[in-house]
Residue, then its C-alpha position, 0 to 999 in steps of 0.5 A: m704920224i697922222i697927227n703931224y700931217l694934220a697939224f701941217l695941213k692946219r697951219l697951211i690952211d690957216d695961213k690961207i683962210k682967215q675965217d672959220y671952217k669945218v672939215i670933212i675927212t675921207c678914209p679908205a672904206f676898209f678902215t674900222i670904226k676905231q681907226k676912224e675915231v682915231i683920225k677924228m680925235c687927231a684932227n680935233s686935237v690939232g684944232f680942226d673942227c672935224i664934223k665927219i669922217l667919210n669913206e672914200p666911195t661915199a665921198a665920191a658919190i656925194g661929189y658926183s651927185d653935186i655935179t650931176k642931176f639924178e632922175n629917180d630911176d638912175n642907177i649909179m655905181i661907185i667903184d673904189l680902186 
């Protein structure tokens, strides 16, 4: 099922983007290492250049840090609902 969805996304993206790109995929924090490996294998098998699988809270923290300047003493909590 996931491979079909990724193949659909690949076709959709390739129709819009006419250049090389790399992919980072997010997954729920409770996914096991094996589940993450399967997702990455599926992504690569449909032609994505998947460079990383990130937990959703990690992706949220990275996204937040891109739009906010942190000071050394800032404490940030990311809550994954």
